[in-house]
Structures are given as C-alpha cells and as structure tokens.
LOMIRO-893660 format. One record per atom (N, C-alpha, C): x, y, z; residue in one letter; chain. Coordinates in nm, 4 decimals, decimal comma. Each point is the difference from the previous one (the first is absolute). Example, Ala and Ser with C-alpha at 12.3 -4.5 7.8 and 13.67 -1.06 7.14 Angstrom:
<zavos>
+----------+----------+----------+---+---+
!       c1 !       c2 !       c3 ! r ! c !
+----------+----------+----------+---+---+
!   1,3190 !  -0,5690 !   0,7800 ! A ! A !
!  -0,0890 !   0,1190 !   0,0000 ! A ! A !
!   0,0900 !   0,1200 !   0,0000 ! A ! A !
!  -0,0350 !   0,1050 !  -0,0720 ! S ! A !
!   0,0820 !   0,1190 !   0,0060 ! S ! A !
!  -0,0770 !   0,1090 !   0,0730 ! S ! A !
+----------+----------+----------+---+---+
</zavos>
This chain:
<zavos>
+----------+----------+----------+---+---+
!       c1 !       c2 !       c3 ! r ! c !
+----------+----------+----------+---+---+
!  -1,4762 !  -0,7805 !  -0,8418 ! M ! A !
!  -0,1111 !   0,0499 !   0,0647 ! M ! A !
!  -0,0709 !   0,0898 !  -0,1123 ! M ! A !
!  -0,1555 !  -0,0525 !  -0,0047 ! S ! A !
!  -0,0455 !   0,1154 !  -0,0957 ! S ! A !
!  -0,0215 !   0,1270 !   0,0522 ! S ! A !
!   0,0274 !   0,1113 !  -0,0836 ! G ! A !
!   0,0218 !   0,1043 !   0,0349 ! G ! A !
!   0,0969 !   0,0932 !   0,0785 ! G ! A !
!   0,0678 !  -0,0741 !  -0,0040 ! C ! A !
!   0,1847 !   0,0430 !   0,0810 ! C ! A !
!   0,0523 !   0,0222 !  -0,1228 ! C ! A !
!   0,0796 !   0,1383 !   0,0070 ! L ! A !
!   0,1017 !   0,0116 !  -0,1145 ! L ! A !
!   0,1495 !  -0,0088 !   0,0091 ! L ! A !
!   0,0393 !   0,0020 !   0,1643 ! S ! A !
!   0,1278 !  -0,0109 !   0,0100 ! S ! A !
!   0,0188 !  -0,1581 !   0,0320 ! S ! A !
!   0,1094 !  -0,0534 !   0,0547 ! S ! A !
!   0,0751 !  -0,1378 !   0,0007 ! S ! A !
!  -0,0519 !  -0,0501 !   0,1539 ! S ! A !
!  -0,0231 !  -0,1313 !   0,0032 ! H ! A !
!  -0,0236 !  -0,0591 !   0,1137 ! H ! A !
!   0,1351 !  -0,0867 !   0,0145 ! H ! A !
!   0,0422 !  -0,0272 !   0,1323 ! L ! A !
!   0,1070 !  -0,0703 !   0,0205 ! L ! A !
!  -0,0157 !  -0,1561 !  -0,0141 ! L ! A !
!   0,0508 !  -0,0846 !  -0,0651 ! P ! A !
!  -0,0245 !  -0,1649 !   0,0174 ! P ! A !
!   0,0030 !  -0,0655 !   0,1471 ! P ! A !
!  -0,0167 !  -0,0949 !   0,0163 ! V ! A !
!   0,0462 !  -0,0827 !   0,1057 ! V ! A !
!   0,1622 !  -0,0174 !  -0,0083 ! V ! A !
!   0,0581 !   0,0380 !   0,1213 ! P ! A !
!   0,1305 !  -0,0170 !   0,0055 ! P ! A !
!   0,0575 !  -0,1318 !  -0,0252 ! P ! A !
!   0,1307 !   0,0056 !  -0,0897 ! Q ! A !
!   0,0400 !  -0,1426 !  -0,0649 ! Q ! A !
!   0,0729 !  -0,0218 !   0,1470 ! Q ! A !
!   0,0345 !  -0,1266 !  -0,0108 ! S ! A !
!   0,0604 !  -0,0660 !   0,1304 ! S ! A !
!   0,1170 !   0,0418 !   0,0499 ! S ! A !
!   0,0371 !   0,0405 !   0,1079 ! N ! A !
!   0,1050 !   0,0721 !   0,0507 ! N ! A !
!   0,0376 !   0,1301 !  -0,0575 ! N ! A !
!  -0,1205 !   0,1405 !   0,0010 ! P ! A !
!   0,0339 !   0,1072 !  -0,0926 ! P ! A !
!   0,1341 !   0,0461 !   0,1047 ! P ! A !
!   0,0570 !   0,0991 !  -0,0766 ! A ! A !
!   0,1181 !   0,0746 !   0,0808 ! A ! A !
!  -0,0769 !   0,1082 !   0,0803 ! A ! A !
!   0,0477 !   0,0113 !   0,1034 ! P ! A !
!  -0,1010 !   0,0995 !   0,0856 ! P ! A !
!   0,0759 !   0,1282 !  -0,0062 ! P ! A !
!  -0,0886 !   0,0911 !  -0,0012 ! L ! A !
!   0,0531 !   0,1365 !  -0,0272 ! L ! A !
!  -0,0076 !   0,0789 !   0,1248 ! L ! A !
!   0,1066 !   0,0997 !   0,0203 ! T ! A !
!   0,0043 !   0,0986 !   0,1399 ! T ! A !
!  -0,0846 !   0,0963 !  -0,0212 ! T ! A !
!  -0,0697 !  -0,0176 !   0,0905 ! W ! A !
!  -0,1296 !   0,1503 !   0,0515 ! W ! A !
!   0,0670 !   0,0607 !   0,0764 ! W ! A !
!   0,0286 !   0,1428 !  -0,0522 ! I ! A !
!  -0,0167 !   0,1239 !   0,1559 ! I ! A !
!  -0,0768 !   0,0818 !  -0,0304 ! I ! A !
!   0,0222 !   0,0668 !   0,1173 ! R ! A !
!  -0,1187 !   0,1264 !   0,0228 ! R ! A !
!   0,0145 !   0,1073 !  -0,1092 ! R ! A !
!  -0,0986 !   0,0520 !  -0,0515 ! P ! A !
!   0,0104 !   0,1018 !  -0,1163 ! P ! A !
!   0,0564 !   0,1316 !   0,0409 ! P ! A !
!   0,0522 !   0,0341 !  -0,0809 ! R ! A !
!   0,0593 !   0,1867 !   0,0355 ! R ! A !
!  -0,1316 !   0,0893 !   0,0187 ! R ! A !
!  -0,0274 !   0,0666 !   0,0711 ! S ! A !
!  -0,0763 !   0,0749 !   0,0302 ! S ! A !
!  -0,0091 !   0,1001 !  -0,0418 ! S ! A !
!  -0,1173 !   0,0643 !  -0,0658 ! G ! A !
!  -0,0387 !   0,1153 !  -0,0880 ! G ! A !
!   0,1027 !   0,0067 !  -0,0980 ! G ! A !
!   0,0456 !  -0,0897 !  -0,0860 ! E ! A !
!   0,0666 !   0,0103 !  -0,0993 ! E ! A !
!  -0,1332 !  -0,0264 !  -0,1506 ! E ! A !
!   0,0468 !   0,0994 !  -0,0498 ! R ! A !
!  -0,0766 !  -0,0260 !  -0,1837 ! R ! A !
!   0,0660 !  -0,0896 !  -0,0357 ! R ! A !
!  -0,0806 !  -0,1056 !  -0,0734 ! C ! A !
!   0,0467 !  -0,1019 !  -0,1144 ! C ! A !
!  -0,0603 !   0,0033 !  -0,1292 ! C ! A !
!   0,0384 !  -0,0664 !  -0,0796 ! R ! A !
!  -0,0849 !  -0,0183 !  -0,1263 ! R ! A !
!  -0,0189 !  -0,1550 !  -0,0373 ! R ! A !
!  -0,1139 !  -0,0556 !   0,0172 ! V ! A !
!  -0,0498 !  -0,1216 !  -0,0472 ! V ! A !
!   0,0100 !  -0,0446 !  -0,1124 ! V ! A !
!   0,0994 !  -0,0890 !  -0,0276 ! I ! A !
!   0,0070 !  -0,0780 !  -0,1491 ! I ! A !
!  -0,0945 !  -0,0474 !  -0,0322 ! I ! A !
!  -0,0198 !  -0,1415 !   0,0722 ! D ! A !
!  -0,0768 !  -0,1138 !  -0,0136 ! D ! A !
!  -0,0797 !  -0,0290 !   0,1526 ! D ! A !
!  -0,0962 !  -0,0840 !  -0,0188 ! W ! A !
!  -0,0677 !  -0,0922 !   0,1118 ! W ! A !
!  -0,0759 !  -0,0964 !  -0,0406 ! W ! A !
!  -0,0586 !  -0,0702 !   0,1366 ! T ! A !
!  -0,0878 !  -0,0672 !   0,0027 ! T ! A !
!  -0,1150 !  -0,0048 !   0,0222 ! T ! A !
!  -0,0824 !  -0,0500 !  -0,0093 ! C ! A !
!  -0,1721 !   0,0115 !  -0,0022 ! C ! A !
!  -0,0604 !   0,0611 !   0,1472 ! C ! A !
!  -0,0601 !   0,0760 !   0,0153 ! G ! A !
!  -0,0394 !   0,0334 !   0,1439 ! G ! A !
!  -0,1123 !  -0,0576 !   0,0322 ! G ! A !
!  -0,0735 !  -0,1077 !  -0,0729 ! C ! A !
!  -0,1036 !  -0,0655 !   0,0661 ! C ! A !
!   0,0728 !  -0,1200 !   0,1070 ! C ! A !
!   0,0884 !  -0,0277 !   0,0148 ! R ! A !
!   0,1024 !  -0,1082 !   0,0626 ! R ! A !
!   0,0193 !   0,0622 !   0,1156 ! R ! A !
!   0,0042 !  -0,0043 !   0,1377 ! S ! A !
!   0,0396 !   0,0134 !   0,1207 ! S ! A !
!   0,1621 !   0,0804 !   0,0393 ! S ! A !
!   0,0953 !  -0,0760 !  -0,1184 ! V ! A !
!   0,1689 !   0,0645 !  -0,0249 ! V ! A !
!  -0,0366 !   0,0476 !  -0,0985 ! V ! A !
!   0,0586 !   0,1321 !  -0,0028 ! V ! A !
!   0,0350 !   0,0768 !  -0,1305 ! V ! A !
!   0,1450 !   0,0132 !  -0,0056 ! V ! A !
!   0,0693 !  -0,0221 !  -0,1412 ! Y ! A !
!   0,1159 !   0,0744 !  -0,0092 ! Y ! A !
!   0,0173 !   0,0650 !  -0,1039 ! Y ! A !
!   0,1077 !   0,1118 !   0,0154 ! E ! A !
!   0,0142 !   0,1039 !  -0,0874 ! E ! A !
!   0,1756 !  -0,0058 !  -0,0245 ! E ! A !
!   0,0339 !   0,0338 !  -0,1550 ! L ! A !
!   0,1150 !   0,0161 !   0,0033 ! L ! A !
!   0,0317 !   0,1533 !  -0,0510 ! L ! A !
!   0,0898 !   0,0512 !   0,0932 ! C ! A !
!   0,0202 !   0,1454 !   0,0149 ! C ! A !
!   0,1071 !   0,0406 !  -0,0067 ! C ! A !
!   0,0195 !   0,1315 !  -0,0252 ! S ! A !
!   0,1349 !   0,0640 !  -0,0243 ! S ! A !
!  -0,0020 !   0,1473 !   0,0553 ! S ! A !
!   0,1069 !  -0,0321 !   0,0674 ! A ! A !
!   0,0198 !   0,1961 !   0,0591 ! A ! A !
!   0,1470 !   0,0593 !   0,0095 ! A ! A !
!   0,0323 !   0,0908 !  -0,0508 ! G ! A !
!   0,1313 !   0,0302 !   0,0189 ! G ! A !
!   0,1002 !  -0,0763 !  -0,0921 ! G ! A !
!  -0,0435 !  -0,0253 !  -0,0913 ! G ! A !
!   0,0645 !  -0,0767 !  -0,0586 ! G ! A !
!   0,0449 !  -0,1472 !   0,0079 ! G ! A !
!  -0,0827 !  -0,0746 !   0,1157 ! Q ! A !
!   0,0485 !  -0,1157 !   0,0577 ! Q ! A !
!  -0,1903 !  -0,0684 !  -0,0046 ! Q ! A !
!   0,0425 !  -0,1631 !  -0,0216 ! F ! A !
!  -0,1448 !  -0,0396 !  -0,0137 ! F ! A !
!   0,0185 !  -0,0985 !   0,0749 ! F ! A !
!  -0,1589 !  -0,0153 !   0,0828 ! F ! A !
!  -0,0143 !  -0,0990 !   0,1061 ! F ! A !
!  -0,1905 !  -0,0489 !  -0,0321 ! F ! A !
!   0,0131 !  -0,0874 !   0,0719 ! I ! A !
!  -0,1311 !  -0,0813 !  -0,0126 ! I ! A !
!  -0,0614 !   0,0265 !   0,1580 ! I ! A !
!  -0,1753 !   0,0581 !  -0,0031 ! R ! A !
!  -0,0499 !   0,0198 !   0,1162 ! R ! A !
!  -0,1008 !  -0,0768 !   0,0290 ! R ! A !
!  -0,0383 !  -0,0693 !   0,0927 ! R ! A !
!  -0,0581 !  -0,0959 !   0,0531 ! R ! A !
!  -0,1173 !   0,0605 !   0,0976 ! R ! A !
!  -0,1460 !  -0,0244 !  -0,0369 ! T ! A !
!  -0,1201 !   0,0534 !   0,0943 ! T ! A !
!  -0,0929 !  -0,0956 !  -0,0050 ! T ! A !
!  -0,0385 !  -0,0461 !   0,1615 ! V ! A !
!  -0,0713 !  -0,0674 !   0,0410 ! V ! A !
!  -0,1079 !   0,0735 !   0,0366 ! V ! A !
!  -0,1079 !  -0,0209 !  -0,0963 ! Q ! A !
!  -0,1060 !   0,0502 !   0,0729 ! Q ! A !
!  -0,1060 !  -0,0433 !   0,0676 ! Q ! A !
!  -0,0854 !   0,0914 !   0,0802 ! G ! A !
!  -0,0770 !  -0,0393 !   0,1131 ! G ! A !
!  -0,0072 !   0,1128 !   0,0614 ! G ! A !
!  -0,0925 !  -0,0414 !   0,1549 ! A ! A !
!   0,0056 !   0,0564 !   0,0931 ! A ! A !
!   0,1708 !   0,0510 !   0,0497 ! A ! A !
!   0,0765 !  -0,0939 !   0,0087 ! N ! A !
!   0,1556 !   0,0184 !   0,0545 ! N ! A !
!   0,0514 !   0,0050 !  -0,1244 ! N ! A !
!   0,0077 !   0,1203 !  -0,0673 ! R ! A !
!   0,0634 !   0,0083 !  -0,1247 ! R ! A !
!   0,1643 !   0,0264 !   0,0110 ! R ! A !
!   0,0557 !  -0,0765 !  -0,0941 ! T ! A !
!   0,1582 !   0,0221 !   0,0448 ! T ! A !
!   0,0476 !   0,0124 !  -0,1121 ! T ! A !
!   0,1294 !   0,0735 !  -0,0124 ! V ! A !
!   0,0859 !   0,0085 !  -0,0978 ! V ! A !
!   0,1035 !  -0,0161 !  -0,0110 ! V ! A !
!   0,0951 !  -0,0693 !  -0,0792 ! A ! A !
!   0,1586 !  -0,0261 !   0,0092 ! A ! A !
!   0,0644 !   0,0141 !  -0,1066 ! A ! A !
!   0,0995 !   0,0041 !  -0,0173 ! E ! A !
!   0,1089 !   0,0160 !  -0,1293 ! E ! A !
!   0,1040 !  -0,0673 !  -0,0147 ! E ! A !
!   0,0286 !  -0,0677 !  -0,1194 ! T ! A !
!   0,1284 !  -0,0400 !  -0,0240 ! T ! A !
!   0,1310 !   0,0958 !   0,0648 ! T ! A !
!   0,1125 !  -0,0196 !  -0,0346 ! S ! A !
!   0,1072 !   0,1059 !   0,0116 ! S ! A !
!   0,0059 !   0,0720 !  -0,1545 ! S ! A !
!   0,0424 !   0,0883 !  -0,0136 ! R ! A !
!   0,0436 !   0,0628 !  -0,1298 ! R ! A !
!   0,1261 !  -0,0624 !  -0,0798 ! R ! A !
!  -0,0186 !   0,0085 !  -0,1048 ! G ! A !
!   0,0764 !  -0,0288 !  -0,1222 ! G ! A !
!  -0,0048 !   0,0200 !  -0,0992 ! G ! A !
!   0,0716 !  -0,0468 !  -0,1391 ! R ! A !
!   0,0086 !   0,0279 !  -0,1203 ! R ! A !
!  -0,1152 !  -0,0223 !  -0,0714 ! R ! A !
!  -0,0481 !   0,0249 !  -0,0859 ! E ! A !
!  -0,1160 !  -0,0138 !  -0,0994 ! E ! A !
!   0,0134 !  -0,1594 !  -0,0113 ! E ! A !
!   0,0950 !  -0,0199 !  -0,0925 ! G ! A !
!   0,0095 !  -0,1071 !  -0,0245 ! G ! A !
!  -0,0016 !  -0,1257 !   0,1020 ! G ! A !
!   0,0357 !  -0,0165 !   0,1007 ! E ! A !
!   0,0359 !  -0,0976 !   0,1177 ! E ! A !
!  -0,1702 !   0,0382 !   0,0584 ! E ! A !
!  -0,0729 !   0,1060 !   0,0371 ! T ! A !
!  -0,1238 !  -0,0144 !   0,0810 ! T ! A !
!  -0,0754 !  -0,0516 !  -0,1040 ! T ! A !
!  -0,0033 !   0,0291 !  -0,1769 ! R ! A !
!  -0,1186 !  -0,0554 !  -0,1175 ! R ! A !
!   0,0629 !  -0,1493 !   0,0388 ! R ! A !
!   0,0941 !  -0,0893 !   0,0119 ! K ! A !
!   0,0412 !  -0,1193 !   0,0299 ! K ! A !
!  -0,1065 !  -0,0596 !   0,1234 ! K ! A !
!   0,0134 !   0,0937 !   0,0817 ! L ! A !
!  -0,0768 !  -0,0389 !   0,1242 ! L ! A !
!  -0,1304 !   0,0054 !  -0,0208 ! L ! A !
!  -0,0626 !   0,0906 !  -0,0559 ! W ! A !
!  -0,1243 !   0,0139 !  -0,0559 ! W ! A !
!  -0,0673 !  -0,1276 !  -0,0776 ! W ! A !
!   0,0764 !  -0,0052 !  -0,1142 ! T ! A !
!  -0,0198 !  -0,1102 !  -0,0484 ! T ! A !
!   0,0133 !  -0,1577 !   0,0599 ! T ! A !
!   0,0741 !  -0,0144 !   0,0756 ! A ! A !
!  -0,0249 !  -0,1066 !   0,0996 ! A ! A !
!  -0,1066 !  -0,0190 !   0,0880 ! A ! A !
!  -0,0308 !   0,1298 !   0,0459 ! L ! A !
!  -0,1526 !   0,0195 !   0,0968 ! L ! A !
!  -0,1218 !  -0,0503 !  -0,0955 ! L ! A !
!  -0,0002 !   0,0321 !  -0,1102 ! L ! A !
!  -0,1047 !   0,0269 !  -0,1301 ! L ! A !
!  -0,0178 !  -0,1873 !  -0,0272 ! L ! A !
!   0,1223 !  -0,0388 !   0,0306 ! T ! A !
!  -0,0080 !  -0,1468 !  -0,0610 ! T ! A !
!  -0,0148 !  -0,0983 !   0,0875 ! T ! A !
!   0,0184 !   0,0011 !   0,1686 ! G ! A !
!  -0,0213 !  -0,0399 !   0,0954 ! G ! A !
!   0,1521 !  -0,0595 !   0,0546 ! G ! A !
!   0,0805 !   0,0469 !  -0,0674 ! R ! A !
!   0,1220 !  -0,0461 !   0,0298 ! R ! A !
!   0,0889 !   0,0886 !   0,1284 ! R ! A !
!  -0,0978 !   0,0872 !   0,0586 ! A ! A !
!   0,0567 !   0,0920 !   0,0899 ! A ! A !
!  -0,1176 !   0,0226 !   0,0792 ! A ! A !
!   0,0313 !   0,0282 !   0,1501 ! R ! A !
!  -0,1510 !   0,0591 !   0,0449 ! R ! A !
!   0,1066 !   0,0819 !   0,1359 ! R ! A !
+----------+----------+----------+---+---+
</zavos>
C-alpha cells in the first residue's frame, strides 16, 4: 500500500501452520522489535521481555483484543515470525 512503511501479511498459503494464541501477561513491559502495518485490522508485533521472545496479535476496532504466542528463545520465535510474514503460519 502507498504510504505504508511496515510489512503487510500476504494471503496465507494453503494450510498455514496454526499459531497458538494465549492471553497476554498484564502490566508487563516489552520491547517491540518488528511489527506489521497498522493500516490493517490485525497488527502483529515481534516482542521481547525478560530475555524471552513472543509474537503479539492485536485485533483493532470497537472490540479490540490482544493475544500472544507462548514465550520462547529468540531463534525459535524469529522462525515463527518469518513464517507469519510469508503466509506459512497464522
């Protein structure tokens, strides 16, 4: 999209690997490393907190919801992030 600076997720490939989404930890501060564009109704962020990494999903709108993947090592979480950005995971 014109004017957008962040990534947009492609159409999912056939049978994308499902990611497991859980409730976020409340009140925890994290560092956002990478993110998808906020012009879409769902925004994803690659985050780090306490030496662990995870992906946060925010569904924007009147009924805003936030969910996260489980915490993991950087390498494993970056593989999930890449799969998400290439349509191989959802």
